[in-house]
C-alpha positions in Angstrom: 16.6 10.2 -6.6 16.3 12.1 -3.3 17.2 10.1 -0.2 16.8 11.1 3.4 17.8 9.6 6.8 14.8 8.7 9.0 15.8 7.1 12.3 18.0 4.2 11.2 16.8 4.1 7.7 17.7 5.6 4.5 14.6 6.2 2.6 14.8 7.0 -1.2 11.8 8.4 -3.1 11.0 9.4 -6.6 9.3 12.7 -7.8 7.4 12.6 -11.1 4.8 14.9 -12.6 3.7 18.5 -11.4 0.9 20.0 -9.5 -0.4 19.3 -6.0 1.4 16.5 -4.0 0.2 12.9 -4.2 2.2 10.3 -2.2 1.7 6.7 -3.4 2.6 4.2 -0.7 3.5 0.5 -1.4 2.6 -2.7 0.4 4.7 -5.8 0.9 6.9 -6.2 -2.2 9.8 -4.7 -4.1 8.6 -1.0 -3.3 7.3 1.7 -5.2 7.8 0.1 -8.7 4.4 -1.5 -8.0 2.7 1.8 -9.0 4.8 2.4 -12.3 2.2 1.0 -14.7 -0.4 3.8 -13.6 1.7 6.9 -13.0 0.5 8.4 -16.1 -3.1 8.4 -14.8 -1.9 10.9 -12.1 1.2 12.9 -13.4 -0.6 14.9 -15.8 -1.9 17.1 -13.0 -0.1 15.9 -9.8 3.5 15.8 -8.4 3.6 12.1 -7.5 5.9 11.2 -4.6 7.0 7.5 -4.6 8.8 6.5 -1.4 10.5 3.3 -1.0 10.0 2.3 2.7 12.0 -0.1 5.1 11.6 -3.6 4.2 11.6 -3.2 0.4 14.0 -2.1 -2.3 15.9 0.0 -2.3 15.6 1.2 1.3 18.4 0.5 3.7 18.2 0.2 7.5 19.6 -1.9 10.3 17.2 -4.8 9.9 15.3 -4.5 13.1 11.7 -5.3 13.2 9.3 -2.9 11.7 6.5 -0.9 13.2 3.7 1.0 11.5 4.9 4.2 13.1 8.2 3.6 11.6 6.8 3.3 8.2 4.3 6.1 8.6 7.3 8.4 9.9 9.0 7.7 6.7 5.9 8.7 4.5 5.6 11.8 6.7 9.4 12.7 6.4 9.2 12.4 2.5 6.3 15.0 2.6 8.2 17.2 4.7 11.5 16.8 3.0 10.0 17.7 -0.4 8.1 20.6 1.1 4.7 19.4 -0.2 2.4 19.4 2.8 -0.3 18.8 3.1 -0.2 16.0 0.4 -2.8 13.5 -0.7 -1.8 9.9 0.4 -2.9 6.8 -1.3 -1.8 3.5 0.3 -2.2 -0.2 -1.0 -2.3 -3.2 1.3 0.4 -2.7 3.9 0.5 0.7 2.5 -3.1 1.4 3.5 -2.5 1.2 7.4 0.7 3.0 6.8 -1.0 6.0 5.0 -3.8 5.7 7.7 -1.1 6.0 10.5 0.6 8.7 8.6 -2.4 10.7 8.6 -3.2 10.1 12.3 0.3 10.8 13.3 0.7 14.0 11.5 -2.7 15.4 10.5 -1.1 18.6 9.2 0.7 16.8 6.5 -2.1 14.7 5.0 -4.9 16.5 3.1 -6.9 13.5 1.9 -6.4 9.7 2.4 -7.2 6.8 0.3 -6.4 3.3 1.8 -6.8 0.5 -0.7 -7.5 -3.2 0.2 -6.0 -2.7 3.7 -6.8 -3.7 7.3 -6.8 -2.0 10.8 -5.5 -5.1 12.7 -4.4 -8.7 12.3 -7.0 -10.3 14.4 -8.4 -12.1 11.4 -7.1 -15.8 11.7 -7.4 -16.1 7.9 -4.8 -13.3 7.6 -2.5 -14.8 10.2 -2.6 -18.2 8.4 -2.2 -16.7 5.1 1.0 -14.6 6.1 2.4 -17.6 8.1 2.0 -19.9 4.9 3.6 -17.2 2.6 6.6 -16.6 4.8 7.1 -20.3 5.0 7.6 -20.4 1.3 10.7 -17.9 1.5 13.2 -20.5 0.9 11.9 -21.1 -2.7 11.6 -17.7 -4.6 9.5 -19.3 -7.3 7.0 -20.8 -4.8 7.0 -17.7 -2.8 6.1 -15.5 -5.9 3.7 -18.2 -7.3 1.7 -18.3 -4.2 1.5 -14.3 -4.1 0.4 -14.1 -7.7 -2.3 -16.9 -7.3 -3.9 -14.9 -4.3 -3.2 -11.3 -5.6 -5.5 -11.7 -8.5 -9.0 -13.0 -9.1 -9.5 -16.2 -11.0 -11.3 -14.3 -13.8 -8.4 -11.7 -14.1 -5.8 -14.6 -14.4 -7.8 -16.4 -16.9 -8.3 -13.0 -18.9 -4.5 -12.2 -19.0 -3.4 -15.9 -19.8 -1.0 -18.3 -18.9 2.2 -16.5 -20.1 1.5 -13.3 -18.5 0.6 -15.0 -15.3 3.8 -17.0 -15.3 5.7 -13.6 -15.7 4.1 -12.1 -12.5 5.8 -14.6 -10.4 9.2 -12.8 -10.3 7.6 -9.4 -9.2 8.3 -10.2 -5.4 11.9 -10.6 -6.1 14.0 -11.7 -3.0 11.6 -13.3 -0.5 14.0 -12.6 2.5 13.7 -9.0 2.0 9.8 -9.1 2.3 9.7 -11.1 5.7 9.9 -8.1 7.9 6.9 -6.7 6.1 5.0 -9.9 6.4 5.9 -10.0 10.1 4.6 -6.4 10.6 1.3 -7.5 9.1 0.9 -10.4 11.5 1.4 -7.8 14.4 -0.6 -5.0 13.0 -3.0 -2.9 15.0 -3.8 0.7 14.0 -7.2 0.8 15.8 -6.0 3.2 18.5 -4.8 5.6 15.9 -8.0 5.8 13.7 -9.7 8.3 15.9 -6.9 10.8 15.2 -7.4 10.9 11.4 -8.7 14.3 10.4 -8.4 14.1 6.7 -11.3 13.2 4.4 -10.9 9.4 3.6 -12.1 7.1 0.9 -11.6 3.5 1.6 -11.5 1.2 -1.4 -12.3 -2.3 -1.0 -11.8 -5.4 -3.2 -14.7 -7.9 -3.1 -12.7 -11.0 -4.2 -9.5 -10.4 -2.2 -7.7 -13.6 -1.3 -4.9 -11.9 0.4 -6.6 -9.6 3.0 -10.5 -10.4 2.6 -12.8 -7.7 2.1 -14.3 -7.9 5.4 -11.0 -6.4 6.7 -11.5 -3.3 4.1 -14.8 -2.7 5.4 -13.8 -2.8 9.2 -11.0 -0.3 8.2 -13.8 1.9 6.7 -15.9 1.8 9.8 -13.2 2.8 12.1 -12.2 5.9 10.1 -15.0 8.6 11.2 -16.7 10.2 8.4 -15.0 8.1 5.8 -16.5 7.0 2.4 -16.3 3.6 1.0 -16.1 2.0 -2.5 -15.7 -1.7 -3.4 -14.4 -2.9 -6.7 -15.3 -6.5 -7.9 -11.6 -7.5 -8.2 -8.9 -9.3 -6.4 -6.4 -7.9 -4.1 -4.5 -5.8 -6.7 -7.5 -3.8 -7.5 -5.6 -1.2 -9.6 -4.3 -3.9 -12.0 -7.7 -5.4 -12.7 -9.9 -2.5 -12.8 -7.4 0.6 -13.5 -9.9 2.8 -15.2 -12.5 2.4 -12.3 -9.6 2.7 -9.8 -8.2 5.9 -11.2 -11.7 7.6 -11.6 -12.5 6.7 -8.0 -9.4 8.2 -6.7 -9.2 11.2 -8.9 -12.7 12.2 -8.5 -12.1 12.1 -4.7 -8.9 13.9 -4.7 -10.1 16.5 -7.0 -13.0 17.7 -5.0 -12.7 21.3 -3.9 
């Protein structure tokens, strides 16, 4: 696995597949492994780069507070290090503003941009209260993971996969203490000054039933990116898990345009 030093961080990234470069940017959580179940949908015709950014496993840094510029700089450093630019960049949740900031700060490195279930700023009081409540559960890994699972998916999806599968989801977040800096960044986030600098064609994907970052935030991010397109899936926060075929078609159709 390649590793590179970016500022005070050591950022590892995986490389899978062949073809034009596609970077998948994770949100709050254990890192790039969140994308593993859908890699086959892209690696047949793309070289997929999967960075593990600061605040998640297995990136290493000095533990200082995160900034969106720090995470965006790590994404751009991976693109440059691999020699893949300009690359297409898809970012989920916190990865959505990270991807958008990467495109704004280095427009030469991002060909097309797809922010998913993201936000442009943390002015939504619901988001503030959600992140505060979530971080307050860090002392109990089970409660931390159970809360995240409950709000990451729609009620219909939870009932569809059943009790045993839902129970298995709780461990996905791993060690809560490792996520607290990412949650803190969400609470301080504001990329609105960067949005006018985005030159890449963008498709913003929203999730109608999102209980983590409500859909109004997705729509506001779309409105802030000049000339962007918008699509909305009738899902909870993790849209790619609930409607994988629809999600993949949206992304592939957009990225495969001439």
